[in-house]
DSSP file (Angstrom, degrees, kcal/mol; ACC not computed):
  #  RESIDUE AA STRUCTURE BP1 BP2  ACC     N-H-->O    O-->H-N    N-H-->O    O-->H-N    TCO  KAPPA ALPHA  PHI   PSI    X-CA   Y-CA   Z-CA
    1    1 A M              0   0    0      0, 0.0     5,-0.0     0, 0.0     0, 0.0   0.000 360.0 360.0 360.0 138.0   58.0  -10.5  -84.8
    2    2 A G    >   -     0   0    0      1,-0.1     3,-1.1     7,-0.0     4,-0.3  -0.042 360.0 -89.6 -75.8-179.3   60.7   -9.6  -87.3
    3    3 A S  G > >S+     0   0    0      1,-0.2     5,-1.9     2,-0.2     3,-1.1   0.721 119.6  71.8 -67.9 -19.8   62.1  -11.7  -90.1
    4    4 A A  G > 5S+     0   0    0      1,-0.3     3,-1.1     3,-0.2    -1,-0.2   0.842  92.2  57.3 -64.4 -31.2   64.8  -13.2  -87.8
    5    5 A G  G < 5S+     0   0    0     -3,-1.1    -1,-0.3     1,-0.2    -2,-0.2   0.644 102.9  54.7 -73.1 -14.1   62.1  -15.2  -86.0
    6    6 A M  G < 5S-     0   0    0     -3,-1.1     8,-0.3    -4,-0.3    -1,-0.2   0.330 122.9-100.2-101.9   6.5   61.1  -16.9  -89.2
    7    7 A G  T < 5S-     0   0    0     -3,-1.1     2,-0.3    -4,-0.2    -3,-0.2   0.655  85.7 -18.9  88.9  14.8   64.6  -18.1  -90.0
    8    8 A G  S > <S-     0   0    0     -5,-1.9     3,-1.7     4,-0.1    -2,-0.2  -0.842 105.9 -18.4 143.9-179.1   65.5  -15.5  -92.5
    9    9 A K  G >  S-     0   0    0      1,-0.3     3,-1.9    -2,-0.3     4,-0.1  -0.387 128.0 -15.5 -61.2 122.3   64.2  -12.8  -94.8
   10   10 A D  G 3  S-     0   0    0      1,-0.3    -1,-0.3    -2,-0.2     8,-0.2   0.720 119.4 -69.0  55.3  26.5   60.5  -13.4  -95.5
   11   11 A G  G X >S+     0   0    0     -3,-1.7     5,-1.8    -8,-0.3     3,-1.5   0.688  90.2 145.5  72.5  18.2   60.8  -17.0  -94.2
   12   12 A A  G X 5 +     0   0    0     -3,-1.9     3,-1.2     1,-0.3    -2,-0.1   0.824  65.9  58.9 -60.8 -32.5   62.9  -18.1  -97.1
   13   13 A D  G 3 5S+     0   0    0      1,-0.3    -1,-0.3    -6,-0.1    -6,-0.1   0.725 105.5  50.2 -69.4 -19.5   64.9  -20.5  -94.9
   14   14 A M  G < 5S-     0   0    0     -3,-1.5    -1,-0.3    -8,-0.3    -2,-0.2   0.356 116.9-110.4 -99.2   4.4   61.6  -22.3  -94.0
   15   15 A G  T < 5 +     0   0    0     -3,-1.2     2,-0.5    -4,-0.3    -3,-0.2   0.763  63.6 157.3  74.6  24.4   60.4  -22.7  -97.6
   16   16 A V      < -     0   0    0     -5,-1.8     2,-0.8    -6,-0.0    -1,-0.2  -0.721  38.1-145.0 -88.7 127.7   57.6  -20.2  -97.0
   17   17 A D    >   -     0   0    0     -2,-0.5     3,-2.1     1,-0.1     4,-0.4  -0.835  10.0-149.2 -89.4 112.4   56.2  -18.5 -100.1
   18   18 A A  T 3  S+     0   0    0     -2,-0.8     3,-0.2     1,-0.3    -1,-0.1   0.756  94.8  39.2 -57.2 -27.5   55.4  -15.1  -98.9
   19   19 A G  T >  S+     0   0    0      1,-0.1     3,-1.1     2,-0.1    -1,-0.3   0.334  86.8  99.5-103.9   7.6   52.5  -14.7 -101.4
   20   20 A A  T <  S+     0   0    0     -3,-2.1     3,-0.3     1,-0.3    -1,-0.1   0.844  87.4  37.7 -67.4 -34.7   51.1  -18.3 -101.2
   21   21 A N  T 3  S+     0   0    0     -4,-0.4    -1,-0.3    -3,-0.2    -2,-0.1  -0.150  76.4 115.0-111.9  39.5   48.2  -17.6  -98.8
   22   22 A T  S <  S-     0   0    0     -3,-1.1    -1,-0.2     1,-0.0    -2,-0.1   0.661  77.3-126.9 -81.4 -16.0   47.0  -14.2 -100.0
   23   23 A G  S >  S+     0   0    0     -3,-0.3     3,-1.4    -4,-0.2    -2,-0.1   0.488  72.2 127.5  83.4   1.9   43.7  -15.5 -101.1
   24   24 A A  T 3  S+     0   0    0      1,-0.3    -3,-0.1    -5,-0.2    -4,-0.1   0.823  79.0  34.7 -63.8 -31.4   44.2  -14.0 -104.5
   25   25 A N  T >> S+     0   0    0      2,-0.1     3,-1.3     3,-0.0     4,-0.9   0.062  81.1 148.7-112.2  26.4   43.5  -17.3 -106.3
   26   26 A T  T <4 S+     0   0    0     -3,-1.4    15,-0.0     1,-0.3    30,-0.0  -0.419  78.3   5.2 -62.2 126.9   40.8  -18.7 -103.9
   27   27 A G  T >4>S+     0   0    0     -2,-0.2     5,-0.7     1,-0.1     3,-0.6   0.109 105.9  98.7  87.3 -22.4   38.4  -20.8 -105.9
   28   28 A A  T <45S+     0   0    0     -3,-1.3     3,-0.2     1,-0.2    -2,-0.2   0.864  95.1  27.4 -67.7 -35.7   40.4  -20.4 -109.1
   29   29 A N  T 3<5S+     0   0    0     -4,-0.9    -1,-0.2     1,-0.1    -3,-0.1   0.184 105.4  78.4-112.1  17.5   42.1  -23.8 -108.7
   30   30 A T  T < 5S-     0   0    0     -3,-0.6    82,-0.6     2,-0.1    -2,-0.1   0.555  96.5-121.7 -99.2  -9.7   39.5  -25.6 -106.7
   31   31 A G  T   5 +     0   0    0     -4,-0.5    -3,-0.1     1,-0.2     2,-0.1   0.693  57.7 162.4  75.5  17.4   37.1  -26.4 -109.6
   32   32 A A      < -     0   0    0     -5,-0.7    11,-0.2    11,-0.1    -1,-0.2  -0.374  33.0-136.7 -75.8 149.0   34.5  -24.5 -107.6
   33   33 A N  E     -A   42   0A   0      9,-2.8     9,-4.7    -3,-0.1     2,-0.5  -0.576  15.7-125.4 -93.4 163.5   31.3  -23.2 -109.2
   34   34 A T  E     -A   41   0A   0      7,-0.3     2,-0.3    -2,-0.2     7,-0.2  -0.965  20.4-128.8-113.5 126.6   29.9  -19.7 -108.5
   35   35 A S     >  -     0   0    0      5,-2.4     4,-2.3    -2,-0.5     5,-0.1  -0.548   7.0-146.7 -72.7 131.3   26.3  -19.5 -107.3
   36   36 A A  T  4 S+     0   0    0     -2,-0.3    -1,-0.1     1,-0.2    -2,-0.0   0.817  96.6  51.4 -67.1 -30.3   24.3  -17.0 -109.3
   37   37 A N  T  4 S+     0   0    0      1,-0.1    -1,-0.2     3,-0.1    -2,-0.0   0.890 126.7  17.3 -76.6 -40.2   22.2  -16.1 -106.3
   38   38 A T  T  4 S-     0   0    0      2,-0.2    -2,-0.2     0, 0.0    -1,-0.1   0.661  86.7-133.4-109.0 -20.3   25.1  -15.3 -103.8
   39   39 A G     <  +     0   0    0     -4,-2.3     2,-0.2     1,-0.3    -3,-0.1   0.464  64.0 129.6  78.0   0.0   28.1  -14.8 -106.0
   40   40 A S        -     0   0    0      1,-0.1    -5,-2.4    -5,-0.1    -1,-0.3  -0.592  67.5-101.2 -89.4 151.8   30.1  -17.1 -103.6
   41   41 A A  E     -A   34   0A   0     -7,-0.2    15,-1.9    -2,-0.2     2,-0.3  -0.449  43.4-167.2 -70.0 141.5   32.2  -20.0 -104.8
   42   42 A R  E     -AB  33  55A   0     -9,-4.7    -9,-2.8    13,-0.3     2,-0.3  -0.907  13.0-152.4-130.0 154.9   30.5  -23.4 -104.3
   43   43 A V  E     - B   0  54A   0     11,-2.8    11,-2.3    -2,-0.3     2,-0.5  -0.955  11.5-141.5-125.2 150.2   31.5  -27.0 -104.5
   44   44 A L  E     + B   0  53A   0     -2,-0.3    69,-3.4     9,-0.2    70,-0.3  -0.951  28.7 163.8-113.9 123.4   29.4  -30.0 -105.4
   45   45 A L  E     - B   0  52A   0      7,-2.8     7,-3.1    -2,-0.5     2,-0.5  -0.845  34.7-117.8-130.8 169.5   29.9  -33.3 -103.5
   46   46 A T  E     -cB 115  51A   0     68,-3.0    70,-3.5    -2,-0.3     2,-0.5  -0.949  23.0-171.5-113.1 126.0   28.0  -36.5 -103.0
   47   47 A V  E >  S-cB 116  50A   0      3,-3.0     3,-2.1    -2,-0.5    70,-0.2  -0.966  76.1 -24.1-119.1 115.7   26.9  -37.4  -99.4
   48   48 A N  T 3  S-     0   0    0     68,-3.0    -1,-0.1    -2,-0.5    69,-0.1   0.863 129.1 -48.3  49.6  40.9   25.4  -40.9  -99.1
   49   49 A G  T 3  S+     0   0    0     67,-0.3     2,-0.4     1,-0.2    -1,-0.3   0.379 117.6 109.3  86.9  -3.7   24.5  -40.9 -102.8
   50   50 A C  E <  S-B   47   0A   0     -3,-2.1    -3,-3.0    17,-0.0     2,-0.3  -0.883  70.5-118.8-110.2 137.9   22.8  -37.5 -102.8
   51   51 A A  E     -B   46   0A   0     -2,-0.4     2,-0.4    -5,-0.2    -5,-0.2  -0.538  32.8-175.4 -72.8 134.0   24.3  -34.4 -104.4
   52   52 A V  E     -B   45   0A   0     -7,-3.1    -7,-2.8    -2,-0.3     2,-0.5  -1.000  12.3-156.3-133.2 131.6   25.0  -31.5 -102.0
   53   53 A E  E     +B   44   0A   0     -2,-0.4     2,-0.3    -9,-0.2    -9,-0.2  -0.940  22.8 166.0-110.9 127.8   26.2  -28.0 -102.9
   54   54 A V  E     -B   43   0A   0    -11,-2.3   -11,-2.8    -2,-0.5     2,-0.1  -0.876  39.7 -87.7-134.7 164.5   28.1  -26.0 -100.2
   55   55 A D  E >   -B   42   0A   0     -2,-0.3     3,-1.6   -13,-0.2   -13,-0.3  -0.410  53.3 -94.6 -69.0 148.7   30.3  -22.9 -100.0
   56   56 A V  T 3  S+     0   0    0    -15,-1.9    -1,-0.1     1,-0.2     3,-0.1  -0.430 115.0  37.0 -58.8 137.2   34.0  -23.3 -100.5
   57   57 A G  T 3  S+     0   0    0     53,-0.4     2,-0.3     1,-0.3    -1,-0.2   0.403  83.1 136.2  95.8  -1.2   35.6  -23.7  -97.1
   58   58 A T    <   -     0   0    0     -3,-1.6    52,-3.0    52,-0.1    -1,-0.3  -0.615  52.8-126.3 -78.8 136.0   32.7  -25.8  -95.6
   59   59 A T  B  >  -F  109   0B   0     -2,-0.3     4,-2.0    50,-0.2    50,-0.2  -0.418  18.5-117.0 -76.4 159.1   33.8  -28.8  -93.6
   60   60 A V  H  > S+     0   0    0     48,-2.7     4,-2.1    45,-0.8    46,-0.2   0.875 116.5  58.6 -62.5 -36.8   32.5  -32.2  -94.4
   61   61 A A  H  > S+     0   0    0     44,-1.9     4,-1.4    47,-0.3    -1,-0.2   0.912 107.4  46.2 -59.3 -42.6   30.8  -32.3  -90.9
   62   62 A A  H  > S+     0   0    0     43,-0.3     4,-2.4     1,-0.2    -1,-0.2   0.882 109.4  54.7 -67.0 -38.1   28.9  -29.1  -91.8
   63   63 A A  H  X S+     0   0    0     -4,-2.0     4,-2.2     1,-0.2    -1,-0.2   0.856 103.8  55.9 -63.5 -34.6   28.0  -30.6  -95.2
   64   64 A L  H  X>S+     0   0    0     -4,-2.1     5,-2.6     2,-0.2     4,-0.5   0.905 108.4  47.1 -63.8 -40.6   26.5  -33.7  -93.4
   65   65 A V  H ><5S+     0   0    0     -4,-1.4     3,-1.1     1,-0.2    -2,-0.2   0.929 111.5  50.5 -64.8 -45.4   24.2  -31.4  -91.4
   66   66 A I  H 3<5S+     0   0    0     -4,-2.4    -2,-0.2     1,-0.3    -1,-0.2   0.867 110.2  51.2 -59.5 -37.1   23.2  -29.5  -94.6
   67   67 A A  H 3<5S-     0   0    0     -4,-2.2    -1,-0.3    -5,-0.2    -2,-0.2   0.566 116.6-115.8 -78.4  -9.0   22.5  -32.9  -96.2
   68   68 A G  T <<5 +     0   0    0     -3,-1.1     2,-0.4    -4,-0.5    -3,-0.2   0.697  57.1 159.3  83.1  19.3   20.3  -34.0  -93.3
   69   69 A V      < -     0   0    0     -5,-2.6    -1,-0.3    -6,-0.2    50,-0.1  -0.641  28.8-158.3 -78.2 129.0   22.5  -36.9  -92.3
   70   70 A N        +     0   0    0     -2,-0.4     2,-0.3     1,-0.1    -1,-0.1   0.667  67.9  15.9 -84.8 -18.0   21.8  -37.8  -88.6
   71   71 A G        -     0   0    0      1,-0.1    11,-0.3    11,-0.1    -1,-0.1  -0.991  54.2-142.7-154.0 158.4   25.1  -39.5  -87.8
   72   72 A T  S    S-     0   0    0      9,-2.6    47,-1.2    -2,-0.3    51,-0.3   0.791  80.7 -11.7 -93.2 -31.0   28.6  -40.0  -89.1
   73   73 A R  E     -G   81   0C   0      8,-1.1     8,-3.1    45,-0.2     2,-0.5  -0.953  62.2-109.4-158.3 172.2   29.2  -43.6  -88.2
   74   74 A V  E     -G   80   0C   0     49,-0.8     6,-0.2    45,-0.4    -3,-0.0  -0.966  35.8-129.3-113.8 128.9   27.9  -46.6  -86.3
   75   75 A S    >   -     0   0    0      4,-3.4     3,-2.2    -2,-0.5    49,-0.0  -0.176  29.8-102.0 -69.8 167.9   29.8  -47.8  -83.3
   76   76 A V  T 3  S+     0   0    0      1,-0.3    -1,-0.1    48,-0.2    48,-0.0   0.750 126.0  58.1 -63.2 -21.5   30.9  -51.4  -82.8
   77   77 A G  T 3  S-     0   0    0      2,-0.1    -1,-0.3     1,-0.0    -2,-0.1   0.409 123.9-105.6 -86.2   1.1   28.0  -51.6  -80.4
   78   78 A G  S <  S+     0   0    0     -3,-2.2     2,-0.3     1,-0.3    -2,-0.1   0.542  74.2 138.9  89.5   7.9   25.5  -50.6  -83.1
   79   79 A E        -     0   0    0      1,-0.0    -4,-3.4    -5,-0.0     2,-0.4  -0.684  56.7-118.8 -90.2 139.6   24.9  -47.0  -81.9
   80   80 A L  E     -G   74   0C   0     -2,-0.3     2,-0.3    -6,-0.2    -6,-0.2  -0.610  33.5-155.9 -73.8 129.9   24.8  -44.1  -84.3
   81   81 A R  E     -G   73   0C   0     -8,-3.1    -9,-2.6    -2,-0.4    -8,-1.1  -0.785   9.9-168.8-109.9 151.9   27.6  -41.6  -83.5
   82   82 A T        -     0   0    0     -2,-0.3    11,-0.1   -11,-0.3    12,-0.1  -0.918  38.1 -78.8-134.0 160.4   27.7  -37.9  -84.3
   83   83 A P        +     0   0    0      0, 0.0    -1,-0.0     0, 0.0     0, 0.0  -0.299  48.5 169.4 -58.4 143.2   30.5  -35.2  -84.2
   84   84 A L        +     0   0    0     -3,-0.0    -3,-0.0     0, 0.0     0, 0.0   0.716  65.6  27.9-122.1 -57.2   31.1  -34.0  -80.6
   85   85 A C  S    S-     0   0    0      1,-0.0     0, 0.0     0, 0.0     0, 0.0   0.795  76.6-145.4 -89.3 -28.4   34.2  -31.8  -80.2
   86   86 A G  S    S+     0   0    0      1,-0.1    -1,-0.0   -25,-0.0   -25,-0.0   0.575  82.8  79.1  74.8   8.4   34.6  -30.2  -83.7
   87   87 A M  S    S-     0   0    0     20,-0.0    -1,-0.1     0, 0.0    20,-0.0   0.231 107.2-102.1-133.9  15.0   38.4  -30.2  -83.4
   88   88 A G  S    S+     0   0    0      1,-0.0    19,-0.0     0, 0.0    16,-0.0   0.483  92.6 106.0  85.1   3.1   39.3  -33.8  -84.2
   89   89 A V  S    S+     0   0    0      1,-0.1    -1,-0.0     2,-0.0     0, 0.0   0.901  76.4  47.4 -82.9 -42.5   40.0  -35.0  -80.7
   90   90 A C  S    S-     0   0    0      1,-0.1    -1,-0.1     3,-0.0     0, 0.0   0.717  86.9-147.1 -76.9 -21.1   36.9  -37.2  -80.0
   91   91 A Q    >   +     0   0    0      1,-0.1     3,-0.9     2,-0.1    -1,-0.1   0.581  61.4 123.3  65.9  11.1   37.1  -39.1  -83.4
   92   92 A E  T 3   +     0   0    0      1,-0.2   -20,-0.3   -10,-0.1   -19,-0.2   0.640  61.4  65.2 -76.5 -13.7   33.3  -39.4  -83.4
   93   93 A C  T 3   +     0   0    0    -11,-0.1    12,-1.5   -21,-0.1    -1,-0.2   0.228  69.1 143.1 -94.6  15.0   33.1  -37.7  -86.8
   94   94 A R  E <   +D  104   0A   0     -3,-0.9     2,-0.3    10,-0.2    10,-0.2  -0.333  19.9 160.8 -62.2 131.1   34.9  -40.4  -88.8
   95   95 A V  E     -D  103   0A   0      8,-2.4     8,-2.6    27,-0.2     2,-0.6  -0.834  43.5-101.7-137.1 174.6   33.5  -41.0  -92.3
   96   96 A T  E     - E   0 117A   0     21,-2.4    21,-3.0    -2,-0.3     2,-0.5  -0.931  36.8-173.7-103.5 122.5   34.6  -42.5  -95.5
   97   97 A I  E >   -DE 100 116A   0      3,-2.2     3,-2.2    -2,-0.6    19,-0.2  -0.974  69.7 -18.6-121.6 123.0   35.7  -40.0  -98.1
   98   98 A D  T 3  S-     0   0    0     17,-3.3    -1,-0.2    -2,-0.5    18,-0.1   0.854 129.6 -50.8  50.7  40.2   36.5  -41.0 -101.6
   99   99 A G  T 3  S+     0   0    0     16,-0.3     2,-0.7     1,-0.2    -1,-0.3   0.380 112.0 120.4  84.3  -3.7   36.9  -44.6 -100.4
  100  100 A C  E <   -D   97   0A   0     -3,-2.2    -3,-2.2    23,-0.0     3,-0.5  -0.851  53.8-146.8 -98.8 113.2   39.3  -43.7  -97.6
  101  101 A A  E     +     0   0A   0     -2,-0.7    -5,-0.2    -5,-0.2    21,-0.0  -0.317  69.7  29.3 -78.3 159.8   37.8  -44.8  -94.2
  102  102 A H  E    S+     0   0A   0      1,-0.2     2,-0.4    -2,-0.1    -1,-0.2   0.778  73.1 156.5  66.2  33.4   38.2  -43.1  -90.8
  103  103 A V  E     -D   95   0A   0     -8,-2.6    -8,-2.4    -3,-0.5     2,-0.7  -0.733  48.1-117.0 -86.8 137.0   38.6  -39.5  -92.2
  104  104 A L  E >   -D   94   0A   0     -2,-0.4     3,-1.0   -10,-0.2     4,-0.4  -0.650  22.0-162.7 -79.3 112.7   37.7  -36.8  -89.7
  105  105 A A  G >  S+     0   0    0    -12,-1.5   -44,-1.9    -2,-0.7   -45,-0.8   0.809  87.3  57.2 -65.6 -31.2   34.8  -34.9  -91.1
  106  106 A C  G 3  S+     0   0    0      1,-0.2    -1,-0.2   -46,-0.2   -47,-0.1   0.656 112.3  41.2 -76.4 -13.6   35.3  -31.9  -88.8
  107  107 A Q  G <  S+     0   0    0     -3,-1.0     2,-0.5     2,-0.1    -1,-0.2   0.327 100.2  85.1-112.6   4.8   38.8  -31.4  -90.0
  108  108 A T    <   -     0   0    0     -3,-0.7   -48,-2.7    -4,-0.4   -47,-0.3  -0.933  67.3-141.4-116.2 127.0   38.3  -32.0  -93.7
  109  109 A L  B     -F   59   0B   0     -2,-0.5   -50,-0.2   -50,-0.2     2,-0.1  -0.598  28.2-107.4 -83.4 146.2   37.1  -29.3  -96.2
  110  110 A C        -     0   0    0    -52,-3.0   -53,-0.4    -2,-0.2     2,-0.3  -0.403  36.9-167.6 -68.2 146.2   34.7  -30.2  -98.9
  111  111 A S    >   -     0   0    0     -2,-0.1     3,-1.9   -55,-0.1     2,-0.1  -0.962  33.2 -84.3-135.6 156.2   36.0  -30.4 -102.4
  112  112 A D  T 3  S+     0   0    0    -82,-0.6   -67,-0.2    -2,-0.3   -80,-0.1  -0.342 113.5  11.4 -61.6 129.8   34.4  -30.6 -105.8
  113  113 A G  T 3  S+     0   0    0    -69,-3.4    -1,-0.3     1,-0.3   -68,-0.2   0.419  88.3 153.0  84.7  -0.5   33.4  -34.2 -106.8
  114  114 A Q    <   -     0   0    0     -3,-1.9   -68,-3.0   -70,-0.3     2,-0.5  -0.300  34.7-147.6 -63.2 143.8   34.1  -35.6 -103.3
  115  115 A V  E     -c   46   0A   0    -70,-0.2   -17,-3.3   -68,-0.0     2,-0.4  -0.971  16.0-172.1-118.6 119.4   32.2  -38.7 -102.3
  116  116 A V  E     -cE  47  97A   0    -70,-3.5   -68,-3.0    -2,-0.5     2,-0.5  -0.930   9.7-168.2-116.2 131.0   31.3  -39.0  -98.6
  117  117 A C  E     + E   0  96A   0    -21,-3.0   -21,-2.4    -2,-0.4     6,-0.4  -0.983  21.5 162.2-116.3 125.3   29.7  -42.1  -97.0
  118  118 A A    >   +     0   0    0     -2,-0.5     3,-1.4     4,-0.2     2,-0.3  -0.890  42.3  13.9-138.7 165.9   28.4  -41.5  -93.4
  119  119 A G  G >  S+     0   0    0    -47,-1.2     3,-1.3    -2,-0.3   -45,-0.4  -0.529 131.9   2.6  71.6-128.5   26.1  -43.2  -90.9
  120  120 A E  G 3  S+     0   0    0     -2,-0.3    -1,-0.3     1,-0.3   -46,-0.1   0.807 143.8  42.7 -61.7 -30.0   25.2  -46.7  -91.9
  121  121 A G  G <  S+     0   0    0     -3,-1.4    -1,-0.3   -48,-0.0    -2,-0.2   0.381 105.0  84.2 -97.2   4.1   27.4  -46.5  -95.0
  122  122 A G  S <  S-     0   0    0     -3,-1.3    -4,-0.2     1,-0.2   -27,-0.2  -0.017  88.5 -53.7 -95.3-162.8   30.4  -44.8  -93.2
  123  123 A A              0   0    0     -6,-0.4   -49,-0.8   -51,-0.3    -1,-0.2  -0.315 360.0 360.0 -71.9 154.0   33.4  -45.8  -91.1
  124  124 A R              0   0    0    -51,-0.2   -48,-0.2   -29,-0.1    -1,-0.1   0.362 360.0 360.0-107.4 360.0   33.0  -47.9  -88.0
């Protein structure tokens, strides 16, 4: 599609920065560490009080699996719930991130210093 479909030359009418998503500064402004073994950028977060290191771009739901967390929340009926759809529709992946309850773990990327509470300590 030409520039006319974007509302003007290079999407300028829509406030689009043509170079904003080039990936040139990926990791540079995330506070990410670089793993000596893989050379990939990493972030360090806390999941239920335990430090977990994951690759940049990892969802919180994936970090929970890496951390060995069996569930994201406890239902009002007392049942442990886990992510189901992976696209934010089912709402089963709700956790508490940095004190904010009911955040969708499958739709949230991990960031350096993030604190996640899930399962018994997570959102209801």
